[in-house]
N, C-alpha and C positions, 0 to 999 in steps of 0.2 A: 140848098134853101131849107131842107128839112132839118139839117144840123143846127141852123140859126134858130129855128122855131123851138126845137128841143132844148137848146141852151137857154132860151128865154124862159121856158117853163121851169127848168131846174133852178135858174136864178131866182124866179119869183117864189119858189118854195122855200128858199133859204132866207129871204128877206123878212125882217120882223115887221109887225103891223106899224103903220105910220111911216115906213121907209119909202113908200111909193112916191112921196112928194119930194124925195131927195135922190140925187144921182151921185154916186161916189166919183170923186175926182182924183183920188190918190189910190195907189195899189192896196189890195186887201188880200186876206188869206182865208180859206175855208178848211175846216178840220172835221173828219168823220172817222168812225170806227166800223170795221166790218169783220166779224159780226158785232153788233151792238147789244148791250143788255147783259145777259148772263152766259158764261162759257164754262167749259171744264178746264181745270188746271192742266197745263201742258199743251193746250190747244192754242195755236197761233191766232192772234188778232192783228189785223192790218190797220195801221193809222195812216190815212191818206191826207196829205196837205196839198191844196191847190192854191197857187199864188197867181194873182191876176194883175196886169198892168194895162193902162189905156193905150199904150203904143207898142213897144217891143223891148225886150231885155237887151241891155248892153253888157251886163255882167251877170251870170247865172247865180241864183241863190246858193248859199253854202249850208249844208246840213250839219247842225251841231250834234254832239253826242247826247243821247237821251238816257237819263238815269231815273229809273222807276223803282220804288220800294216794292219788293215782293214779285218782281218780274224782270225778265231779261229782254232788252230791246236792241235791235240792230237795224241799220238802214238797208233797204233792198237796192240792188244795183239797177241802174236804168232810170230814165225819166220819160214822162209822156207829155207831149205838147197838147194843150187843150185850148179851145176858144169858147167864148160866151158872149151873149148879147145883153148889155146893160143899158136900158132906156134907148134901145134902137142903135146903140153903138157897139162895135165889135171890140172885145178885150182879149188880149193874148195871155196865155197862162201856161204853167208847167205843173205837173203833179209828181210829188215825191211820196215814197211809201216807207214806213217803218214796220218791221215784224216784231210784235210784242208777245212774249211767251210767259204767262203767269206761272209762278213757282209755288205760290201759297194760295190758300182759299181766303175769301173776303173781298172787300171793295178795293179795286186797284185804281189809284189816282194817276192819271196821265197829265203831267204838268204842261203849261204853255211852252210852245217852241218858237224861238225868235229866229227869223230868217232875214239875212242882210243881202242886198243886191243893188244893182244900178239899172236904170231903164232910160229910154230916150225921152228927153224933153226938148222940143224944138230941134229934133234931129241931133242932139248932143247928149252925151252921157250925163245923167243926174249925179248929184252927190250920193254917197252910200245911203240907202234907204232900208229901214227895218220894219217888218210887220211881225206881229206876234199872234199865234193861234190861241184859241180859247182852251181852257182846261177841260178835260173829259174824264169820265169814270166808266168803269164796267165792273161786273161782279164775277168772280171765279169761285167755283165750288169743287171740292174733291169728289171724284167719282166714287160711288158706293163700292166698297171692297178694297179700296186703296189706302184705307186708314192705317194698315199694318206696315206700310213702307216707311223705313227710316229716312230714305232719300227718294223723293218722288221725281221721276222724269218719265215721259211717255214717248213712244215711237211705234211705228207699225211693226217693226221686227228688229231684234237685236241678236248679233252673232258673236260667239267667242271662238277663237282659234289659237293654236300654239304651234311653235316650231322651235327647233334647237339649232344653235349656231356653233360649229358648222353642222353637227348632227347629234342625235341622242346617243350618249355613250352606252355600250353594251355592258361594260364592267367599269368599276371605279376602285381606285386605291385611296387609302387615307392620304389627304393632302391634295387630291385631284380637284379640278373645278370644271363646271360646264355652264353654258349660258342658255337660258330659256326665254323666248320672246312670245308674249301673250298679246293678242290684238283683239280689241272690242270694236265692232262696227255697228252703226245704227243709221236709219234713214231719216232725213229731214230733221236733224237735231244739231244744234250748234255744239262744237267741240267742248266749249267751256261748261256745258250742261251735263256732259257724261260723267258718271261717278268714278272715283279712283279705283284702281284694281288692287286688291289685297293679296299680295304674294308673300306667304310666310313659310317657315321651315321648322321642323322639330329640333329639339336639343341634340346636338351632335353634328348639325349641318348649319353653316352660316349662309346668309343670303344678303346680297346688296342689290338694291333696285335703283336704276337710273331714273332721272326725271322723265316723265311721260312725253311722248311725241304725238302731236295732233296733226291731222291732215283731213282735207275735204276734197272729194271728187264730185264735181258737178256733171251730171249726166246730160244727155241730149234733151231737146225739147220734149216735155211730157214725162221724162224719167226723173226718179227721185235723186236727191243729193245724199251721198253716203259720206258720213263722217267717221273717222277711225281714231281710236286712242290706243297707243302701243306702249306696253311696259316691258322693259328689258331687265332681266334679273340674272345675277351671277351667283351660283351656289358653290360652296366649298365644303367638301367632306372633311371634318376634323378627325374622326376616328372610325374604325371599322364597325359594321353593324348593318341592320336592315332598317330603312327609314321610309316613311310615307309622307310625301308632300301633300297637304290637304287639298281637297277640290276647290275650285274657284267658282263661285256662284254670284250672279248679279240679278236681283229682282227688279222688275220694271213694270210699268202699266202699258199693256198692249192696246193701242187704239183700234187695231183691226179685230181683236177678240173682245174688247171692252172688259178685260179682266187682268189680274196680276199674273205675269209670266216670269219665269226664271231661266236665264241662260247659264249653262254650266260647262265646266271642264272637269273631267274625272280626276280623282286622286292619282298620284304618280308614286310608285314604289321603286326605290333604288337600293342596290346592294353595294356595300363598301367593304373591300377586303383589306387585310392588314398588309403593311409594307415592312421592309427590313427594319425600319425605325421602331416597329412595334413587336418584332420577334425577340425571343429570349436570347440573350448573349451568354457565351460561355465565360464563366468567371476565370480571370487570370490570377495567378498567385500574387499576393501583395509584394510590392517592392519596398526595400528598406527606406524609411523616411528620414532625411537628414534633419538635424536639429534646426528649428526655425529661427530666423534672426529676431532680434527684439522688435516687437510690434510698434508701428507708428500710428499716430492718431489718423483717422481716415482723411481729415481735411489736410493734414500735413503731407500725407502720401499723394493726395490729388494735386496739391499745389506744386510739389516737387516735380511731378511728371508733366503737368500741363501749364506751367507758369508762363512760358513763352506764348502759347496759344491764347491764354487769357489776356495777357498784356496787349497783343496785337488786336484781338477782338474788341477790347475796350476802346483802343485808339480808333478803330474803324467806326464803332458806334458813335463815339464823340464827334468824329469828323462828319459822318452822315447827318447827325443832328444839326451841326452848325450849318452845313451846306443847305439842308432842307429849310431851316429857319430863315436863311438869308435869301436864297434864290427860289424857293418853292412858290410863295404867293405871287411874285411878279411873273414867273414863268407860267403858272396856271392861268393868271389873268390874261396874259398875252395870247395863250392858246385859245382860251374861251372867246376873246375878242376877234381873233382871226376866223374862228369857226362861225361866229355870228355874222361877220362881214361877208363871208362866202355864202352863207345861207340866204342872205338878202341881196346878193349881187345880181346885177343885170344879166351877166353871162349865164348864171345858173338858171334864172327864170326863163331865159331864151332857150336854153337846153331843154327845160321841162316842156316848153311849148312845142319844140321840134319832136320830142318824144311822144307827146300827146297826138300829134298829127300822124305819126306812124301807126297808131292804133286804129286810125280811120274813124274815130268818134269826133264828129264836127263840133258838138256841144262842148266836149271836154277840151278840144283844141282852142275854141274861141275863148273859153274861160282862162286858159293858160296864157293866151296872147294878151288879154286884158290885164292880167297880173304882171306880165313882162313890161307892157307899155307904161305902167305906173312907175317903173324903176328905170326906164330908158331916158337918160338925160343927155342930149346931144345938142347940135348947133341951134336949131330953132325949137328945142324942147318938144319934140313930137310926142304928145301923150295920147293921141288917137290914131287909128289906122289911116284916116283921111289926111291928117297933118303929116304923118310919116310918108305917105305916098307923094304928097306935094313936095316935101323936103327932098326926097330922093328922085323927084321928077319921074315917077312911075305911075302913069295913068292906069296901067294894067292892075296894079295893086288896089286902087280905089274901086275898079270894076269888080274884082274878086271879092272885096270887102262887102260891096252891095249884094253880091250873090249869096254870101255867107249869111248876112242879116235876113235876106228874104227866105233862105232855107230854114233858119233857126226860128225866126220870130214872125214870119209872114203868115197870113191866114191859111194859105194853101199848103205850105211845107214842101218837103222833097222826099224822095225815096232814099236810094243809096247815095250818101254824101262823102264816102271815103276818098274818092278822087278829088273832090273839092277841098277836103281838109288838107291833102298833101300839096295841092296847087297853092293853097292859101299859105302854108308854111314855107314853100319854096320862094314865093314872091316876097314874103317878109324877110327871108334870109338875104335875098338880093338887095332889098331896100336898106336893111340894117348895114350891110357891107358898104353900100354906097355912102350912107350918111357918116359912118365912122371914118371912111377914107377921106371925105371932105373935112371932117373935123381934125384929122391928123395933119392935113395940108395947111389948114388955117393956123393951127397951134405950133407948127414947126418953126423954129427960129429962122427969121429971114425969108420965110415963104411968101410968095406973092399971093394976092387975093385971087380967087378963082375967076377965070374969064367968063363973060356973059352971065353975071349972077342973076 
């Protein structure tokens, strides 16, 4: 009872003057920022979106990507079921959250977010319904002392480490190569926000750097999320000498110290010795040189030696051009059409629903089932779980469907729903098999109509 009273008070605070005489009859969305107002660049701001319906959701809202100038935004995993009292009536809702990290100082404009979903009207799914949140703003300022940073990003701590694959060579000869792997790790930072690692080499040593590898390790409850950026560089010694690979330093803003800090790797000195290729050779006495033949023009000499290869190559190029021009576009179109049909096929969406059930997430499983039903076209066109259960003559499926709706959208909710998600998927699998088998019997040439229809 206290929850209903608290929900009514919160609802009254959000309503504008004059709205007391009106009761919303269609779904609505509330948007808020935490913290609101002014924040420091690099500090995360949470955008909370609460979507309310007067009954219950039959298809969960989908979160669109959020593009914000001067900030990086990503949706946080997980949803929270909420309830509220509007004019004495209980409304069901879900809360979604984006994490917004400002990258520049100034006013950050958070655009409206459109959320599309379906909800129950007279116990039946509504047409797709869209609500749009209001635009919000907040201000970000650069912390004092961080103006000198060419690339600003903040974290509690930043570590640099290196290793050699398979090991650091004790000695090198001209022409040898070795691999150096440098890893940068930071807490509570998205991998795309980490700066690139500058790995260079002095003249006399060549370096080739592979594309960086990003990874994220999520800790246990209460632990920080650690993101790593790994650079793999291959060094090749061109000639003998003593060379120093410069130190690697990455400045950043430390949120724990409220100051600029720099993570460093020390410089590396390598010794490259000469090989036989660089040692002095003993001069041999010159051999008598025969009289040279009359010189040929370079193009004539090249054509005389390679004319067969040139002719075959030209023929192959012409043949490939003809085949590509004739069969390339139809083949590409056929492949694209086949991929598109598979991407939207009923069997693929049913597989996604089964995969979602194995995760134990009931909300995700229900959303995947709704998407599959929209593509399941069988005998009586069962586009709802209730119709599918009736078509398959499975009262148990209808019972499980009611339990799922109560667990997801009822006021009380449920605790652990992983077992319910797996039972839900298993019942749907049996119903789908029964409906498809009936359809094959009806469509089979000369087949009799099913007994006791």
